[in-house]
N, C-alpha and C positions, 0 to 999 in steps of 0.2 A: 558287102555281099558280093561273092564272086560272080562272074558272068554265067557260069554253069548253073549255080544256084538260082540266079535271077531268071534264067531261061526256063528252068524247071518250075519255078513259082508262076511265071507268066503262062506256062502251058497248063498248069492246074487251074488257074483262074479262067482260062479260055474254055477248058473242059466243063467247068461248073456253069459258065455263062451260056453254054450251048446245050446243056443237058436236056434231052427231049422229054423226060418224064413229066406227066401233067402237073404234079406237085411243084416241080422246079419251074416250069413255065409259068404257073400261077404265082409263084413267089417273085419271079422276075417282073411280072406285070404289076404286082403290088409295089415293088421297088420303083418301077417307072412312074407309077401314079403318085407315089410319095415324093419323089424328086420333083415332079412337075407341080404338085401342090405346094411344096416348100418354096419353089422358085416363084410361084405366083405371090406368095405371102411376103417374100423377102427381096423383091426387086430383081429377081433373076439370079441371086446368089444363094448357094446351098452349102450346108455343112452337115456333119453327122448329127449335130444337135438339132438342126432345123428339119431334117428328114425323119428322124426317129419318131416324133409324135404321130406321123402319118402312116407308120408301118403297122399292119395288123400283127397280133401276137403270134399267129401261125406261120409267118414267113420264115423260111429256112435261113438261118444266119449266114451260111456260106454263100447263099445267093446274093446277099446284100453287097458284099465287097466285090464279088465277081461281076455283078451288074454294073456297079459304079465304075469298075476298071474298064469294062467293055464300052461304056458310054464315053469315058475319057479317051480311050484309044480311037473311037469312032469320031471324036471331035465334038461331041454334044456337050461335054464338060471340059472347061479350061480352068486349070488351077490358077488362082489369083493370090493366094496367101495361106495363112494358117490362123486358126482360132482354137480356143479350148473345146475339147470334145463334149463336155457337158454330160448330163445324165447322172443316174444314181450309182454308178460304179466307181471303183477306185481310180478309174481312168478319166474322171471328170476334168482334171486340170491338164491332162495330156493334150498336146497339140494335134489337131486333125486338119486336113486340107479344106480350104474354102474354094468352091468352084463357081464359075459363072456358067449358066446354062445358055448355050448358043442358039437354041431354038427348040421347038417341040420335038421331044424324043418319040420316034414312031413306035407304035405297037408292033410286037413280033408278028411275023407272018407265019401262020400254021400250015 
């Protein structure tokens, strides 16, 4: 991926991760809670497969990746390796990052 494309991709993720609309804020809060629940269950390590069961069905899918990326950039998630994505999709065997949660991810300030 070129630097320009990577910069654009990061800018889009940042925009989604800070979208002020109530539905987006609620989605990000649900993602935060899902990450923390998965971390409690799995010794501080999380993957897409361990987070997914904790996500409500109404969560905006774009908010999931954007929130995870924002947590990674903020240092709350540290990538430690790779694991199968899991899930019912064709991507079940695709590798996804394994993260170590460095501490309690704070709730967004409104």
